[in-house]
C-alpha positions in Angstrom: -8.4 91.4 -40.0 -6.5 87.8 -40.5 -3.5 86.7 -38.7 -2.4 82.9 -38.5 -0.5 83.0 -34.5 1.4 80.2 -33.2 -0.2 76.9 -32.5 0.8 76.8 -28.2 0.9 73.8 -26.2 -1.4 72.6 -24.2 -1.2 72.8 -20.3 -1.2 69.0 -20.3 2.4 69.2 -22.9 3.6 72.4 -20.5 3.5 70.0 -17.6 5.7 67.1 -19.2 7.8 69.8 -20.3 8.2 71.2 -16.8 9.0 66.7 -15.3 11.0 66.6 -18.3 13.7 69.3 -17.5 14.1 68.5 -14.0 14.5 65.1 -15.3 17.6 66.3 -16.9 18.8 68.7 -14.4 19.2 65.2 -12.2 21.1 63.6 -14.6 23.9 66.5 -14.0 23.4 67.9 -10.7 23.7 66.3 -6.9 20.8 67.2 -4.7 23.3 69.3 -2.6 24.4 71.6 -5.7 20.8 72.6 -6.7 20.6 73.5 -3.1 23.3 75.9 -3.3 24.6 79.1 -4.9 27.1 78.6 -7.5 30.4 79.1 -8.3 32.3 81.4 -9.8 35.4 82.4 -11.9 37.4 80.6 -14.4 37.8 77.0 -13.2 41.3 76.1 -14.4 40.5 72.9 -17.4 36.8 74.5 -17.6 37.5 78.3 -18.3 34.1 78.6 -16.9 32.7 77.9 -13.2 31.1 74.4 -13.2 27.6 75.3 -12.4 27.6 77.0 -15.8 28.4 74.2 -17.9 26.6 71.7 -15.8 22.9 74.3 -16.5 24.1 74.2 -20.1 24.4 70.2 -20.8 20.5 70.4 -18.6 19.7 73.0 -21.4 21.6 70.8 -24.8 19.8 67.8 -23.1 16.7 68.8 -23.2 16.4 69.9 -26.6 18.3 67.3 -27.7 21.0 69.5 -29.3 24.9 68.2 -28.8 25.8 71.4 -27.1 24.7 75.0 -25.1 26.0 78.0 -24.2 25.3 80.8 -21.6 26.1 84.2 -23.3 25.7 88.0 -21.7 23.9 90.2 -23.8 20.7 88.3 -23.7 18.5 87.1 -26.7 20.1 90.1 -28.7 23.9 88.8 -28.3 23.2 84.8 -28.5 22.2 85.4 -32.4 24.9 88.1 -33.2 27.1 85.0 -31.9 25.3 81.9 -34.0 25.5 84.8 -36.7 29.2 85.0 -36.3 29.7 81.6 -35.5 28.3 80.6 -39.1 29.3 83.5 -41.3 32.2 85.6 -42.2 32.4 89.7 -43.4 30.9 90.1 -46.5 28.8 87.0 -46.3 25.3 86.6 -47.5 22.9 86.2 -45.1 19.1 84.5 -46.6 16.6 86.3 -44.4 12.3 86.8 -44.1 11.0 89.3 -46.8 10.2 91.5 -43.6 11.1 94.0 -41.5 14.2 93.0 -39.6 13.8 92.7 -36.2 16.4 96.4 -35.2 18.5 95.0 -32.8 19.3 92.0 -35.5 19.5 94.4 -38.1 22.2 96.3 -35.8 24.2 92.8 -35.6 23.6 91.9 -39.3 25.5 96.0 -39.7 28.3 95.1 -37.1 29.4 92.2 -38.8 29.5 93.6 -42.9 26.7 90.7 -43.8 24.9 91.5 -47.0 21.2 90.2 -47.1 19.3 88.6 -49.6 15.2 87.8 -48.7 12.5 86.0 -49.4 9.0 85.4 -48.3 9.3 82.3 -46.2 5.2 82.3 -46.5 6.2 81.3 -50.4 8.1 78.0 -50.3 8.4 78.1 -54.0 9.9 81.8 -53.3 12.4 80.4 -51.0 13.7 77.5 -52.9 14.1 79.9 -56.1 15.8 82.7 -54.1 18.7 80.0 -52.7 18.9 79.0 -56.2 19.3 82.4 -57.9 21.7 83.1 -55.0 24.1 80.3 -54.3 26.1 82.4 -52.5 24.0 82.5 -49.7 26.2 81.4 -46.3 23.2 81.3 -44.2 19.9 81.6 -43.2 18.6 83.4 -39.9 14.8 82.2 -39.0 12.5 84.3 -36.6 10.3 81.9 -35.4 7.1 84.4 -34.2 5.9 86.6 -36.6 7.3 89.6 -37.9 4.3 90.9 -40.6 0.6 90.2 -39.6 -0.3 88.1 -42.6 2.4 85.8 -41.8 1.9 82.1 -41.7 5.0 79.8 -42.4 5.9 77.1 -40.6 9.4 76.8 -39.2 9.2 72.8 -40.3 8.5 73.7 -43.2 10.8 76.5 -44.5 13.9 74.7 -42.7 13.1 71.3 -44.7 13.2 72.7 -47.9 16.3 74.6 -47.2 17.9 71.4 -45.9 16.8 70.0 -49.3 18.2 73.2 -51.5 21.4 73.4 -49.4 24.0 72.9 -46.7 23.9 76.3 -45.4 24.3 77.0 -42.0 20.4 77.8 -40.3 20.4 80.0 -37.2 17.0 80.0 -35.9 15.6 83.5 -33.4 13.3 81.0 -30.7 12.9 84.5 -29.2 9.0 84.2 -27.6 9.0 80.5 -29.0 10.9 78.4 -26.4 8.8 76.4 -23.5 5.6 77.6 -25.8 5.9 75.6 -29.0 6.6 71.9 -29.5 10.1 72.2 -31.2 12.0 74.9 -31.4 14.7 75.3 -34.7 17.3 72.7 -33.2 14.9 70.3 -32.4 13.4 71.0 -36.2 17.0 70.1 -37.7 18.6 73.9 -37.5 22.1 74.7 -36.6 21.9 76.8 -34.0 19.0 78.3 -31.6 18.9 81.3 -30.2 16.9 82.6 -27.3 17.1 85.6 -23.3 17.1 83.4 -20.5 15.7 86.9 -19.5 11.8 86.2 -21.5 11.7 82.4 -19.7 11.7 83.7 -16.1 15.6 84.0 -16.2 18.1 86.7 -15.2 18.8 89.5 -16.8 21.3 89.9 -20.0 21.8 86.2 -20.4 21.2 84.7 -23.7 21.5 81.1 -24.8 22.3 79.6 -27.6 21.6 75.9 -28.7 23.2 73.4 -31.2 25.9 72.5 -33.1 29.1 71.6 -31.3 31.3 72.9 -33.6 29.9 76.2 -33.7 29.4 76.1 -29.9 32.9 74.8 -29.5 34.3 77.6 -31.8 32.6 80.4 -29.8 33.5 79.1 -26.7 37.4 79.4 -27.3 36.7 83.3 -27.7 35.3 83.5 -24.8 38.3 83.2 -22.6 37.8 86.6 -20.7 36.3 86.2 -17.4 33.9 88.9 -17.7 32.5 87.3 -20.9 31.6 83.8 -18.4 27.5 83.3 -17.2 28.6 82.4 -13.6 27.3 79.7 -11.5 24.6 81.8 -9.5 23.1 83.3 -12.7 23.0 79.8 -14.9 21.5 78.9 -11.5 18.7 81.5 -11.8 18.6 80.3 -15.8 17.6 76.7 -14.7 15.8 78.0 -12.1 12.8 80.2 -14.6 13.6 77.8 -17.3 11.6 74.8 -14.7 8.6 77.4 -14.1 8.5 79.5 -17.8 6.8 76.8 -19.3 3.5 75.8 -17.8 3.3 79.7 -16.5 3.0 80.7 -20.4 0.6 77.7 -21.0 -1.6 79.2 -18.4 -1.1 82.7 -20.5 -1.7 81.1 -23.5 -5.1 79.5 -22.8 -5.9 83.1 -20.8 -5.6 85.1 -24.3 -7.7 82.2 -25.8 -10.3 83.1 -22.9 -10.5 86.7 -23.4 -10.1 86.8 -27.8 -13.8 84.1 -26.9 -15.5 86.7 -24.2 -14.5 89.5 -26.4 -14.5 88.4 -30.2 -17.6 85.9 -30.2 -19.4 86.4 -27.1 -19.4 90.5 -27.6 -18.8 90.7 -23.5 -18.2 94.8 -24.6 -20.2 96.2 -26.8 -17.0 99.1 -27.3 -15.1 96.4 -29.1 -15.1 96.0 -32.6 -12.4 93.0 -32.6 -9.9 91.4 -30.4 -7.5 88.9 -32.6 -4.8 86.7 -31.5 -1.2 87.0 -32.8 2.1 86.7 -32.6 3.7 89.9 -32.4 6.4 89.1 -31.1 5.3 87.1 -28.2 1.6 86.0 -28.8 -0.8 88.8 -27.6 -4.5 90.0 -27.6 -4.9 92.4 -30.0 -7.4 94.4 -29.1 -9.6 97.2 -31.7 -12.1 99.7 -30.8 -14.8 101.4 -32.6 -13.7 105.1 -31.5 -10.6 105.9 -32.0 -9.7 106.0 -27.9 -6.7 103.7 -27.8 -3.9 106.0 -26.3 -6.6 106.8 -23.8 -7.6 103.6 -22.6 -3.7 103.1 -22.2 -3.9 106.1 -19.8 -6.3 104.6 -18.0 -5.8 101.0 -17.5 -2.0 101.9 -15.9 -3.8 103.2 -12.7 -6.0 100.2 -12.7 -2.5 98.5 -12.6 -1.8 97.0 -15.6 1.9 97.9 -16.9 2.5 100.4 -19.2 5.2 99.1 -20.9 7.0 96.0 -21.4 10.8 95.0 -18.8 11.7 92.0 -20.6 8.7 90.9 -22.6 7.4 88.1 -20.3 10.0 88.7 -17.7 10.2 87.5 -14.1 9.3 91.1 -13.3 6.1 91.4 -15.3 3.5 90.0 -13.1 0.7 92.2 -13.9 -1.1 92.5 -17.4 0.7 94.8 -20.0 -1.5 96.9 -21.9 0.6 98.9 -24.7 0.4 100.6 -27.7 0.2 98.1 -31.0 3.4 97.6 -32.9 4.5 100.5 -36.1 4.3 96.9 -38.3 0.7 96.6 -37.2 0.1 99.8 -37.6 1.8 100.3 -41.4 -0.9 98.6 -43.4 -4.0 100.5 -41.7 -3.0 103.9 -40.0 -5.9 104.0 -38.0 -5.3 101.0 -35.7 -2.8 102.6 -33.9 -5.8 105.2 -32.6 -8.1 101.9 -32.3 -6.1 99.3 -31.0 -4.2 98.4 -28.0 -1.9 94.9 -27.7 -2.9 93.1 -24.1 -0.3 90.6 -22.8 -1.9 88.7 -19.6 0.9 87.6 -18.1 -0.1 86.2 -14.7 -2.9 87.6 -14.8 -6.9 86.1 -15.9 -9.5 86.5 -18.1 -11.4 88.5 -15.7 -8.9 91.0 -14.5 -8.6 91.8 -18.1 -12.0 91.9 -18.7 -12.2 94.1 -15.4 -9.3 96.6 -16.6 -10.8 97.0 -20.0 -14.3 97.6 -18.5 -13.3 100.1 -16.1 -11.6 101.8 -18.5 -13.8 102.1 -20.7 -16.0 103.9 -17.8 -13.1 105.9 -17.0 -13.0 107.7 -19.9 -15.8 107.8 -20.4 -17.0 110.1 -17.0 -13.5 112.2 -17.7 -14.7 113.1 -20.9 -17.7 114.7 -19.6 
């Protein structure tokens, strides 16, 4: 199986992200404000809590963007609002020639958008599609892989589109923020969208970063107090973003170590292969020689492995996730659904991952007797 996972930043780079983020915080907050719990409600003149506005300024500065906006509804609503900001009903949106993420498809349907597809792995096809469809008003690019064989570069796709057209470019940066060297808006997209819950933040808060014209228009529509991200929630977003880069870099190193021990060193003879893939977050896909995937999953959770994701790398997911492979990955090879599992180490180390695999293999053999 050939996979082209996104290149993760090093631990040293992740540390520099943490230090730079703290520096950005100190540009906008006093020491006592950081130690407070934030304000509430619709402050006169701002129409949002002052703390929320400060956090948004920190995020915009860190990503070298004009503005940032915290929204309710997590990453899904961030993408939905971004599409709404850039396109109108019956407008045409260019997407990758791959299965559209289900919640994103719901947003496209709700907004009444038309869809044209191009293979982002083929830059010439992207160019030709834009030429053939001058009615395209916006482009949505998902940072992480939608197909196992995806290999496209976010930077290259954005560059081709920018040379060809002035359409609005929206990027879905979920599972990429604080893991890669530059998110969409840093690579000249108009708007980047992501969930802060996937970055050790609070439930239900998404973030849009990018062009002020789009974000200001959205902010004016969110005049209701119930739509506001409250000050204490914004501070939770900030705290999560501080710790996320280093935590995620360690997680990336753990995946690489597990891959080396299982695929190269063949530490467990029952394992046929191990592959690093982005689906959606960077994970380890482990394939066995026999149809024992479900048995392994059942046993691993008795050893403390998580049986399902909560927010995919949320603050609640400390132990490693042992989970079924996605339908997309299994579509090209139905046997994989019975013979492969995906593992996200979360905060665990490689020794723990290998131990749980080994004990699960031993456990299901014992049970089968």
